[in-house]
N, C-alpha and C positions, 0 to 999 in steps of 0.2 A: 516805644511807637514803632518797631519791628512787629509786635504779637498784634497790633492793630492791622496793618497794613494784610497779616495774615489770615485773621478773622475774616476780614472786609474781601480778601483773593476767595477766598473758601466757601462764603457765599454770595458771591457775585452775580454769579449765573441764576440765586432762588428768585434774587430780586426782580420786586413788580415796578416796571417805570412809575405806573400810575402812584405810588406809596411814597416814590423818592418827588413826586410832584408836589404831592401834600405835604411833604418833610418840610420842602425849601418854602411852600408858602409858610407854614406855622411859623418858623425859624424866623422870615423874613420880617413876617410882620408881627410875632411876638405873642401870638394867641389864636386858640383854636377857635374861636368864635369869628373872628376875625376872616381868617385863613377856610373856614365852612362857609360864609358870604361872601367871601371872590367866588371860590368854587361851583358856587353854586349847592352845595350838598351840605346834607343834614350834621350837623356839630357830631353827634354820634358816630356816623360814617367818620368822618377828620379822624377820630377819636380811636376807633377799630382800626382803622388801615395804619396809621402810626406804630399804634401796637401790633400788628401783623409785622411789621416791617423790624421793629425792635427785636420781634420773637426769632424772624428769620436770620437778621445779623447778628442774634445772640447777644447784644449791647444794646444798653440804655441809650436814646442818645437825646434825649431831655430831661434831666432833674425839675420835676412841678414842684411847685407851691401854692396854695391860697392864692398869694398874691403875685406872682411872675414863675416864669420858666427859665432856664438856663441852658444852654448846651455845652452837654459832655465833651469830655478831649475826642471821643471817638466819631458824637456827632458833629463838633467842627470841624474836621475829616473829611466824612459822609456831606455835609452841606457844600462843600465847595463843587461835586461831582453830581449831587442832587441839581444846585444851580446850573451846572454843564447840559443836563437833561432837559430841565424847563427850558433855557433858551435854542433848544434843540429842537425842540417842540414846537416852539415858539416861532423858528425859522421855516420851519413843514407848514404848521398853521398857516402864516403869512405865503407861503410859496402855493399853497394848495388854495386859499382863497385869490388871487392873484390870477391862478390858470385860469380858478369860474370865473373871471367877472367878464363885463360885456370885452367881444372883440375890439380891439382899437390898434392903430397904426395907420400903413401906409401900402394904400393896392394902388398900384399901375397898373392899367389898362391901355391897350393898344387896339383898336378898331376903325372900319372904315365910318366917315360920320355919318354916310347915307343909314347904314345900319344901326346904329345909337339912335339916330333921331326915328326913323321907321317903325323899328321894333324895339329899341331898349331902354326910350327914353321914359315910360311911365315904369317898368321895372328899376332902373339905374335911380332915379328919384325916388322912389320905395325904399329902395336898398339904402340908402344914407341918410333918410329917415327914420329906419329899422337901425342903425347902425351909425348913432351919431360918433361913435368917438374912431370911425375909419375915415381917414381921408383919403378921397377917391380920386386918383390924379388920371385924367383921358389923354390918351395922344388920336385926335381922331384923324388919325391918314392912310391912305390905301398900302405906306410904303412898308416894307418886310422889317420888322425892328429883329435886333439883336436881345432876346430878353434877357441872355444872364448880361453881356456886357453893357448895356444898357439896363440894367435894373427894372426890367419890366416883369409883374407878377403872372400878367397872361396875355394872348392877343388872337383877335380873332380875326381870321381873314376867309374870304369868299372865292 
């Protein structure tokens, strides 16, 4: 077991995270073909990248026969780490997709009613139509608001 850990530490800096993702998918699905299909890669690329990973770490990860494949002892240990990498990539992807999604939330604005009615009515209607995920809350009064204390995002005063 100590030898396996030593080998992993020796080659850790050379490991390509994409190869770990491919390895995790092949191990989870039990098939190069299914992994290639799910990853939208040619089967030959999946096979080549897994062979490159095995070469990098200096260990076989899978024992392959014509009918099935089985994880080696080292493959079993590496799979746990590969799955952690896959989970982190999924988390980053989800965060990125969330950030690129349409804006949403609440926008609190305070402004005099005359200003809103005369100059901004069309612009406010267009804004609400363009960003349906934003709940626009208007305080149409001339009073001075405490932006932080009252939770306003914007105040327009004349």
